[in-house]
N, C-alpha and C positions, 0 to 999 in steps of 0.2 A: 366460596365453595358451597354448592347446594346439596343438602343431604336428602337422598331419596327415602321416602317414607313408605313402608310396606304395610298393606292392609292384612287382615287376619288370614284370608285364604292363601295368600303368597307365603306368609310366614309358616303356616301349617304345612304347605307343600315343601318348603325348604327344610323343615324340621322333620317331616315324615311322622308327625304326630296328629292325633285328633284334637278337637276344640277343648274338651274337658281335661285331657292330659296337658295341653299347653297351659291352661289356666291353673292346673295343679302345680306345674313347674314354677309359675309366677308366684304362687302363694308360698312355696317353700324356698324361694330364692334362687332357683336355677335359671330363671329367665327374667329379664328386665320387665318393669311394668310398662304398659303402653303410654305413648304420649297423646295428648288430646290435640286433634287437628280440626275440630269443629265441635259444635254443642253436643253431638251425640256420636262423634266419629273419633276413632282412635287408630293409631298405627305404631309401627316400631321402626326406628332408624335402620336402614338396610346395613350400614356398617356394623352396628351392634348385633344384628341377627347373624351376620356372617361370622363375627368373631365368637359368638356364643356357639354356633354350629361347629366351628373349628375346634374350640375348646372340648365340646362334648364328644366330637369324634376322636380326638386324641385320648380322652379318658376311656372311651370304649375300646380303643386299640390297646391301650395299657392293660385294661382288665382282661381282654382277650389273651394278651401275651401271658399274663399271670396265670389265667385259667389253664392255658396250655402247658405252662411250666409245672403247675400242680399235677396235671394229668400225667406228664412224663415222669415226674418223681414217683407217683403211684405205681406206674408200670415198672419202673426200675425196682422198687420195693418188692413187688410181686415176684420179680425174676431173681430176687435176692441180691441185687446190686445197690449199694448205698451210695 
């Protein structure tokens, strides 16, 4: 099985982030480090990029749900319903 390697522009496009944000994510461990595919060339395995994007999307969804629940609770408190 051949693993497709994505270069930086494709990775940024799939993540929806800029270059510096992407490398910041790598430095704090939110994204994997690139693999060397040449002396001055790096890329990321497509399956890893896809898995990371799915994980981050699920975290965003969970955070959106939690934020919505907090907002609903605040509205109920304002109305005097606990």
